[in-house]
Residue, then its C-alpha position, 0 to 999 in steps of 0.5 A: m771573610n770576603a773583601g768588598p769591592d772598595e776593600a779589594h781595590f786597595s789590596c794586593p791582588f796576589c797576597n791581599s796586603h794593604e801595604i801598596d805603593r801607588l803612582y797615579l798616571a793622570a794622562l792614562r788614568i791608571d794607577s801603577c802599583a807595587c805591593l810592599s809585602c810580596g813585591a808584585r806589581w800591576d796596573e789598574d784603572a784608577e776609577s774602577g780599580t779594574f785590574r789592567g795587567r801585570g807590571s814588570r821591573s822595566s814597565i814603560l808606565a812606571p820604571r822601577d828600581r830592582 
């Protein structure tokens, strides 16, 4: 089953899990995301859901603990 555009926006692009932790950064209009299932981190455009890059533990946008 293929995910629609809205459904894909709310799932992890790496494992397709819906267990996503999001931090909205209003000044940049970006969601800084972390998957609770596989641990992946990424940033996406808050309005369109477009992938903006892979985050790291030391991301300037949203520093994360280990």
